[in-house]
N, C-alpha and C positions, 0 to 999 in steps of 0.2 A: 686691964680693965677699961682704961681711958679710951682705947681704940674701939672697943665694943660700944661704949657710949657714943663715941663719935659716929660710928656707922649707924646706930639706932637714931641719932639726931638727924643725920642725913636723910635717912629713910622717912622719918617723921616730916621733915621739911619738904621732901619730894611730894608726899601725899598732900600737904597744904598747898604747895605750888601748882600741883595738878588741878587744884580747885581754884586757881587764879591768885593765889597769895604771892605778890611780887616780892615782899620782904623774905618770905621763905625761899623763893628762888634765888634771891641774892645771897642768902647764907649757903645754899647748895653751891652756888658759883664760886664763892670765896673758899669753900672747902675743897672743891674739886678742880678749879682752874689751873693750879700749878702743875698738876700731872698732865692735864690736857695740853697745856702750853709746852711742857717739856717734850712730849711726843711730837707735837708740830715742829718745834725747833730742830729736833733731831732729824726729822725727815725732810722738812722743807728748808730749814736754815732760818737764821735770825730775821731775815727781811720779810718772810711771809708768815712767820709763826703768830704774830698778833692777830693779823686778819683771819687766819685759819681758826684760831681760838675763838674769836668773836663769832665766826660762822657756826662753829660747833654749838655755842650756847644759844644762838638765835634758833638753830634747828632743834636744840633740846627743848627750848621753851615751846616751840610749835608742836613738838611730837610727844610731849610729856604725857599727854593723855593716852598714848599708846603703850606706856611702860606698864606691864602687867604685874611686875613683882616676882616673876618666875625665877629671876636671878638677882643678885645684888644690884642696886641702882648703879654703882660704880662700874660694874661689869657691863651693863647696858650702855652707859655713857662712853666707856672706853671703846666699845665696838662702833658706836656712832661716830666718835672722834676719829677712829682709825679710818672709817669709810670716807669722811670728809677730807682728811689729810691725804689719803691716797688719791682720791678724786682730784683734788687740787694739784697733786704732783703729776698726775697724768695730763691734766689740762695745761700745766706749765711746760711740760715736755713738748706739747704740740706747738709751742711758740717757736718761730724760726731760730735756727742755731746762732745767727748773728746777734739777735737780741738777747738770747740766753748767755752768749759769751760776754756781752757787756755786763749783765747783771752778775754773773760769776766772778768777773774781774773786780767789780766794785765790792762784792762780798769778800773776796780774798784780800783786797787792800784793807778793808776794815778789820779783818781778822789779824792781819800782820801788824796793824798799828796798835794792837792790844799789848799788854805787858809781856815783854819777851822772857822775863824771868820765871815764868811758870808754864808747866805743860797744860795746854788747853785741850783736853780730850774732845770737847764739843766742837771746837774748831777743826781738829783732825777728822772728826767724823763728817763734818759739813763739806770737807774737801774730797770725800770718797765719791767714786762714780755712782750714779743714781741707784742702780740695781743693788750694788754692794752695800751702800748706805741703808737702803730700805730693809734688806735682810738682816744686816747687823743690828739695827735698831729694833726690829721685830723679834729677832731671836735673842740676842745678848742682853739688850736693855729691857724689852717688854716681856720676855720669857715665852714667846710663842714657839711651838714645835714646827719643824720643817713642813709637816703635812698641812698645818694651818696656813703657813706663810705661802705655800704653793697655791692654795685656794684663793687667799687674799690678793696675791699678785698675779694670779692666772699664769703661773710658771710650773715647771716640773719640780718634784722634790730634789732631784739631782741638781738642777739649776740653783735652787735655794741653797743647797750644801756648798756648791762650788762658789756662789757669790759670797757666802759667809767666810769661807776660807780665804777668798780674794780680799775681802774687807779686813780680816785680821792681818793678813800679810802686809797690806798697804798701811794699815795703822801702826803696825810694829815698825815698819820702815820710817814712817813719818815721825813717830815718837822717838825713834833712835837718832834720827837726823837732828831733832830739836836738842836732844840730850848731848849729842857730839858738839853742837853749835855753842854750847855753854862752856865747854872745856877749853 
């Protein structure tokens, strides 16, 4: 019952925020930001997740008047967030390989400096190749079907399935290596 009240509260705050109530929008932000940030972190990595989350909510504030209530607000927000995150990821991949390599190296160093005594699935996900990471997050974490993923990423359904298989194999290997490293 608490969940239904929370959804109703979010929807009520969305209606107030659409009329310009900044405090209501802040409540919407507080209720929904963790899931948006998790999506951004899983696809973009820790370094870009904060900026992407901020961009999502700036766009949400600007586009709130276009929300018609045909689906739950959280569904509308998730789709907007997914579009922002995937667009940022496409733009990031347009950066020259040398610059990306430096960023990836710094992220790997930061990930390796974390506590070695625990398996860090998010860290393992962040080390996946881009296509495999996107499909894994969209399918196994966010629950999208391969047909939806194919449209979102502009790939074939077969590519989505093969990238998911690749991601799972790489994650299994990565997590096994971590586990063997403890023994």
